[in-house]
C-alpha positions in Angstrom: -20.9 -13.9 33.2 -21.7 -12.6 36.7 -19.6 -9.8 37.9 -20.8 -9.8 41.5 -23.0 -12.3 43.4 -26.5 -12.3 41.9 -25.8 -9.2 39.8 -25.7 -10.2 36.1 -23.6 -8.0 33.9 -26.6 -6.6 32.1 -27.7 -5.1 35.4 -24.2 -3.7 36.1 -24.2 -2.1 32.6 -27.7 -0.7 33.1 -26.6 0.8 36.4 -23.6 2.5 34.8 -25.8 3.9 32.1 -28.4 5.3 34.6 -25.8 6.6 37.1 -23.2 8.0 34.7 -24.8 8.5 31.3 -28.3 9.8 32.0 -30.3 6.7 30.9 -33.9 6.6 32.0 -34.3 3.3 33.7 -38.0 2.9 32.9 -37.4 3.6 29.2 -34.7 0.9 29.2 -36.9 -1.6 31.0 -39.7 -1.1 28.5 -37.4 -1.5 25.5 -34.9 -4.2 26.3 -33.9 -4.8 22.7 -33.4 -1.1 21.8 -30.0 0.1 20.9 -28.3 2.7 23.1 -28.8 5.3 20.4 -32.5 4.4 20.4 -32.5 4.9 24.2 -31.2 8.4 23.7 -27.5 7.9 24.5 -25.5 10.5 22.6 -21.8 10.6 21.9 -20.9 12.1 25.2 -23.0 9.4 27.1 -21.2 6.7 25.1 -17.8 8.3 25.9 -18.7 8.2 29.6 -19.8 4.6 29.3 -16.5 3.7 27.6 -14.5 5.4 30.4 -16.4 3.5 33.2 -16.2 0.2 31.4 -12.5 0.7 30.8 -11.9 1.5 34.5 -14.1 -1.2 36.0 -13.5 -4.1 33.6 -10.4 -3.1 31.8 -12.2 -3.5 28.5 -12.3 -1.1 25.6 -15.7 -0.9 23.8 -15.8 0.2 20.1 -17.2 3.5 18.8 -20.1 1.6 17.3 -21.3 0.6 20.8 -24.3 2.9 20.3 -25.7 0.4 17.9 -25.8 -2.3 20.5 -28.5 -3.0 23.1 -27.6 -3.1 26.8 -27.5 -6.9 26.6 -25.2 -6.6 23.6 -22.8 -4.3 25.5 -22.9 -6.7 28.4 -22.0 -9.6 26.1 -19.2 -7.7 24.5 -17.7 -6.8 27.9 -18.1 -10.3 29.1 -16.2 -11.8 26.2 -13.4 -9.2 26.3 -13.1 -9.5 30.1 -12.7 -13.2 29.6 -9.0 -14.2 29.9 -7.4 -15.0 26.5 -7.4 -18.6 25.5 -4.2 -20.7 26.0 -3.7 -24.4 25.5 -0.6 -26.6 25.5 -0.7 -30.2 24.3 2.0 -32.6 23.4 2.6 -36.2 22.3 5.7 -38.5 22.2 6.1 -40.1 18.8 8.2 -43.2 18.6 10.1 -42.0 15.5 13.2 -39.9 14.9 12.9 -36.1 14.9 13.9 -35.6 11.3 11.0 -37.8 10.2 8.5 -36.2 12.5 9.6 -32.7 11.4 9.4 -33.6 7.7 6.0 -35.2 7.8 4.3 -32.6 10.0 5.6 -29.7 8.0 4.5 -31.0 4.7 1.3 -28.9 4.7 0.2 -29.9 1.3 -0.3 -33.5 2.7 -2.0 -32.6 5.9 -5.2 -34.2 4.7 -3.3 -37.5 5.0 -2.1 -36.6 8.5 -5.1 -34.9 10.2 -8.6 -36.4 10.2 -10.3 -33.0 10.3 -9.1 -31.4 7.0 -10.7 -32.1 3.7 -8.4 -29.7 1.7 -5.0 -28.2 2.3 -4.1 -25.8 -0.4 -0.7 -24.0 -0.6 -1.3 -20.4 -1.7 2.3 -19.0 -1.5 5.7 -20.1 -0.3 8.7 -18.1 0.4 11.6 -20.1 1.9 10.4 -21.6 5.2 7.3 -19.5 5.2 4.1 -20.9 3.7 0.7 -19.4 3.4 -2.1 -21.9 2.9 -5.9 -22.5 3.0 -7.4 -25.2 5.1 -10.9 -26.5 4.6 -12.5 -28.8 7.2 -14.8 -31.7 6.5 -18.5 -30.6 6.8 -19.7 -30.3 10.4 -23.0 -31.7 11.8 -24.8 -28.8 10.0 -23.2 -29.4 6.7 -20.9 -26.4 7.0 -17.3 -26.6 5.7 -15.2 -24.1 7.7 -12.2 -22.7 5.8 -9.5 -20.2 6.5 -6.1 -19.0 5.5 -3.1 -19.4 7.8 0.7 -18.7 7.6 3.5 -20.6 9.3 7.2 -20.1 9.4 9.4 -23.1 10.2 12.9 -22.7 11.8 14.8 -25.9 11.1 17.7 -24.8 13.3 15.7 -24.6 16.5 13.0 -27.2 15.4 10.2 -24.7 16.1 7.3 -23.4 14.0 5.4 -20.1 14.5 2.0 -19.9 12.8 -1.1 -17.6 12.9 -4.4 -17.3 11.2 -4.5 -14.7 8.4 -8.3 -15.1 8.0 -9.3 -15.1 11.7 -13.0 -16.0 11.3 -14.5 -16.0 14.8 -11.1 -15.3 16.4 -9.7 -11.9 17.4 -6.4 -13.7 16.8 -5.0 -17.2 16.8 -1.3 -18.0 17.2 0.2 -21.5 17.2 3.7 -22.4 18.4 5.0 -25.9 17.4 8.0 -27.4 19.3 9.9 -30.5 18.6 12.3 -32.2 21.1 14.3 -35.3 21.0 13.5 -37.6 24.0 14.5 -41.1 24.9 11.4 -42.6 23.4 11.5 -40.6 20.1 10.2 -37.1 19.5 8.0 -35.0 21.6 5.9 -32.6 19.5 4.1 -29.8 21.4 1.4 -27.5 20.3 0.9 -24.1 22.2 -2.1 -22.1 21.0 -2.9 -18.5 22.2 -6.1 -16.9 21.0 -9.1 -14.7 21.8 -12.6 -15.0 20.4 -14.5 -12.1 18.8 -17.6 -10.7 20.7 -19.8 -12.1 17.9 -18.3 -15.7 18.1 -20.7 -18.4 19.1 -18.3 -19.5 21.9 -16.2 -17.6 24.5 -12.5 -18.0 25.3 -13.1 -20.7 27.9 -15.4 -22.7 25.7 -13.0 -22.6 22.8 -10.1 -23.6 25.1 -12.1 -26.7 26.0 -12.8 -27.5 22.4 -9.2 -27.0 21.3 -7.9 -29.2 24.2 -10.3 -32.0 23.3 -9.5 -31.8 19.5 -5.8 -31.5 20.0 -5.7 -34.7 22.0 -7.5 -36.5 19.2 -5.4 -35.2 16.4 -2.1 -35.7 18.2 -3.0 -39.3 18.8 -3.9 -39.8 15.1 -0.6 -38.1 14.0 1.4 -40.3 16.5 -0.2 -43.5 15.1 0.3 -42.5 11.4 4.0 -41.4 11.8 4.9 -44.4 13.9 3.3 -46.7 11.2 5.3 -44.9 8.6 8.5 -45.3 10.6 7.9 -49.0 11.2 7.4 -49.4 7.5 11.0 -48.3 7.0 10.7 -44.5 6.4 13.5 -42.6 8.2 
């Protein structure tokens, strides 16, 4: 992230530390990987850094910032200054709304509906609220990502609110499902709002791109599978 033309954020943070916090610029230049504490920044210096960062970038840095290097602080500020992620994707399914609602809210059978999930385990259910664990198929590195989510369905309004309980690389992840009757069947819409943690391997913009791409794939798969089910006589 570049805050001003040709001024990387690490340079901006270094200038703040030198100007406002008493950092010795030569010492910092000789020790680029050193933490702020190792560079001699005490609690008062860190408070001043926090105040300037909050005023300039509207970002709050944690008390543990002293354990970060200048580059680490810059990365943290860049990620938190990044606008939160937001996606909205929809598909029209040639099937009646009651069928689409029933099939897509049967979480225990999501492995038959989505191509990305290897396991969908129901952990707890209370009325229309269900807590469950999803485990994905192994990625290209052989890693199977898994997390716990919770979703509450509202049959009266045909909407579902969901969020990740185990957030993993996300600061938060919230999903809103909407179902609408349209002339060609049922429009199902996914709205996702989220923010990535500073330690995540991708920022908000990068995850937005990934989610948009994956949502289009999964919505197309769901459309095909429910339409096939409907054509087979399931109402």
